[in-house]
C-alpha positions as YAML, in Angstrom:
chain: A
units: angstrom
residues:
- id: 1
  name: MET
  ca: [12.32, 86.23, -81.24]
- id: 2
  name: ILE
  ca: [15.92, 85.28, -81.95]
- id: 3
  name: GLY
  ca: [16.90, 86.15, -78.38]
- id: 4
  name: VAL
  ca: [14.19, 83.86, -76.96]
- id: 5
  name: LEU
  ca: [15.29, 80.94, -79.18]
- id: 6
  name: PHE
  ca: [18.93, 81.56, -78.26]
- id: 7
  name: GLY
  ca: [17.99, 81.55, -74.56]
- id: 8
  name: ILE
  ca: [16.10, 78.27, -74.91]
- id: 9
  name: ILE
  ca: [19.02, 76.61, -76.70]
- id: 10
  name: VAL
  ca: [21.57, 77.87, -74.17]
- id: 11
  name: SER
  ca: [19.44, 76.73, -71.25]
- id: 12
  name: CYS
  ca: [19.05, 73.27, -72.81]
- id: 13
  name: VAL
  ca: [22.82, 72.98, -73.28]
- id: 14
  name: PHE
  ca: [23.40, 74.19, -69.72]
- id: 15
  name: PHE
  ca: [20.90, 71.61, -68.42]
- id: 16
  name: VAL
  ca: [22.61, 68.76, -70.27]
- id: 17
  name: VAL
  ca: [26.11, 69.77, -69.17]
- id: 18
  name: GLN
  ca: [25.16, 70.28, -65.53]
- id: 19
  name: ASN
  ca: [23.05, 67.13, -65.14]
- id: 20
  name: SER
  ca: [25.40, 64.84, -67.05]
- id: 21
  name: ARG
  ca: [27.95, 65.27, -64.25]
- id: 22
  name: ARG
  ca: [25.64, 63.65, -61.69]
- id: 23
  name: ARG
  ca: [26.19, 60.06, -60.70]
- id: 24
  name: ASN
  ca: [23.08, 58.00, -61.28]
- id: 25
  name: ILE
  ca: [24.46, 54.70, -59.99]
- id: 26
  name: GLN
  ca: [23.88, 54.67, -56.26]
- id: 27
  name: ALA
  ca: [24.91, 51.07, -55.56]
- id: 28
  name: CYS
  ca: [26.07, 48.01, -57.43]
- id: 29
  name: TYR
  ca: [26.37, 44.64, -55.73]
- id: 30
  name: PRO
  ca: [25.98, 40.89, -56.34]
- id: 31
  name: GLY
  ca: [22.66, 39.22, -55.67]
- id: 32
  name: SER
  ca: [24.17, 37.13, -52.90]
- id: 33
  name: ALA
  ca: [24.70, 40.32, -50.85]
- id: 34
  name: THR
  ca: [20.97, 40.74, -50.29]
- id: 35
  name: MET
  ca: [18.15, 38.29, -49.73]
- id: 36
  name: SER
  ca: [14.41, 38.46, -50.00]
- id: 37
  name: THR
  ca: [12.45, 39.45, -46.91]
- id: 38
  name: VAL
  ca: [9.44, 37.36, -47.92]
- id: 39
  name: ARG
  ca: [8.88, 34.11, -46.00]
- id: 40
  name: ARG
  ca: [9.14, 31.16, -48.35]
- id: 41
  name: PRO
  ca: [9.38, 27.37, -48.08]
- id: 42
  name: ALA
  ca: [12.86, 25.88, -47.76]
- id: 43
  name: ALA
  ca: [12.92, 24.64, -51.36]
- id: 44
  name: TYR
  ca: [12.18, 28.13, -52.68]
- id: 45
  name: ARG
  ca: [14.84, 29.66, -50.43]
- id: 46
  name: ALA
  ca: [17.41, 27.14, -51.68]
- id: 47
  name: TYR
  ca: [16.54, 27.97, -55.28]
- id: 48
  name: ILE
  ca: [16.77, 31.72, -54.63]
- id: 49
  name: HIS
  ca: [20.13, 31.21, -52.91]
- id: 50
  name: GLU
  ca: [21.47, 29.41, -56.00]
- id: 51
  name: VAL
  ca: [20.05, 31.97, -58.40]
- id: 52
  name: SER
  ca: [21.43, 34.86, -56.33]
- id: 53
  name: LYS
  ca: [24.95, 33.73, -57.32]
- id: 54
  name: GLN
  ca: [23.99, 34.44, -60.94]
- id: 55
  name: THR
  ca: [22.40, 37.83, -60.24]
- id: 56
  name: HIS
  ca: [23.81, 41.35, -60.10]
- id: 57
  name: ILE
  ca: [21.87, 44.38, -58.82]
- id: 58
  name: ILE
  ca: [22.37, 47.98, -59.89]
- id: 59
  name: GLN
  ca: [20.50, 50.71, -58.00]
- id: 60
  name: LEU
  ca: [19.95, 53.95, -59.88]
- id: 61
  name: GLN
  ca: [18.81, 57.30, -58.58]
- id: 62
  name: GLY
  ca: [17.63, 60.46, -60.25]
- id: 63
  name: PHE
  ca: [16.53, 60.59, -63.84]
- id: 64
  name: LEU
  ca: [18.15, 59.14, -66.94]
- id: 65
  name: PHE
  ca: [18.63, 60.83, -70.28]
- id: 66
  name: PHE
  ca: [21.22, 60.68, -73.05]
- id: 67
  name: GLY
  ca: [23.72, 62.67, -70.97]
- id: 68
  name: THR
  ca: [23.70, 60.31, -67.97]
- id: 69
  name: ILE
  ca: [22.98, 56.90, -69.47]
- id: 70
  name: VAL
  ca: [26.60, 56.58, -70.65]
- id: 71
  name: ARG
  ca: [27.89, 55.75, -67.15]
- id: 72
  name: VAL
  ca: [25.16, 53.15, -66.67]
- id: 73
  name: GLU
  ca: [26.03, 51.59, -70.01]
- id: 74
  name: GLU
  ca: [29.74, 51.53, -69.10]
- id: 75
  name: LYS
  ca: [28.93, 49.81, -65.80]
- id: 76
  name: LEU
  ca: [26.79, 47.18, -67.52]
- id: 77
  name: ARG
  ca: [29.55, 46.61, -70.07]
- id: 78
  name: SER
  ca: [32.17, 46.22, -67.33]
- id: 79
  name: ILE
  ca: [29.97, 43.62, -65.62]
- id: 80
  name: ALA
  ca: [29.59, 41.70, -68.88]
- id: 81
  name: GLU
  ca: [33.32, 41.88, -69.67]
- id: 82
  name: ASP
  ca: [34.41, 40.75, -66.20]
- id: 83
  name: PRO
  ca: [36.93, 37.85, -66.34]
- id: 84
  name: ASP
  ca: [34.68, 35.83, -63.99]
- id: 85
  name: TRP
  ca: [31.92, 35.94, -66.63]
- id: 86
  name: ARG
  ca: [33.22, 32.77, -68.34]
- id: 87
  name: THR
  ca: [33.40, 30.71, -65.17]
- id: 88
  name: ASN
  ca: [30.32, 32.12, -63.45]
- id: 89
  name: PRO
  ca: [28.06, 33.82, -66.01]
- id: 90
  name: LEU
  ca: [25.31, 36.12, -64.83]
- id: 91
  name: GLN
  ca: [21.79, 35.16, -65.78]
- id: 92
  name: PHE
  ca: [20.04, 38.21, -64.33]
- id: 93
  name: ILE
  ca: [20.91, 41.88, -63.99]
- id: 94
  name: VAL
  ca: [18.36, 43.74, -61.89]
- id: 95
  name: VAL
  ca: [18.19, 47.48, -62.55]
- id: 96
  name: ASP
  ca: [16.43, 49.12, -59.61]
- id: 97
  name: PHE
  ca: [15.12, 52.62, -60.34]
- id: 98
  name: PHE
  ca: [14.29, 54.38, -57.10]
...
């Protein structure tokens, strides 16, 4: 019984160590780098163009758990602490899980 419990604990530790080394952030770019593919009236497109300057997109891959969320948190913190934040604050951060 002790051997089975020890094996379960060791395998859990091994899983955390091995999967925490993976990079979950696939891409990170400003909203102005991509536009919607939906056809919209000119007024809507103008509004989306203005809002895209205040948007940042982070694409994640894989699965998140306490071992991998640290890098995502550091990236979000670096975006919020960017010197441009005071002059051009972000209103939206889109986190895309795919």
